[in-house]
C-alpha angles and dihedrals in degrees: 000000000000120000135179121213136186111209126192114195118194125191135062091335105135127075088021097090092259096144091047092052091044091056094051091047093049092048089048091055094041095244124150128212139075145277127213142169119248128214092246093064096259130116120236120202130184115193135178127189145085115347095236091051092047090049091051091047092051089052092053088050090064086070111013119179121347097260093052125094110208112199098168141007118198115190123192129183110237131181118278114269136186117245129154111222130334120291137187115226 
């Protein structure tokens, strides 16, 4: 089953390569969507793809790359959307 999720990650997640590693992980799991930095210092991700892949991706988001410190991960169900590939905004 295909699902779409919005994920907000709070912690030391900017200036540590979080978006770059997020893109790599999403592509590895065949997820589409995007990742972007927010003005409040958090990272926002929207992904669409198979539920099992999205679940694995969300688990990865709880740690992120080794230089990151993830304090909180908030996940929301959103309507399915069409996106080709995974981008960094």
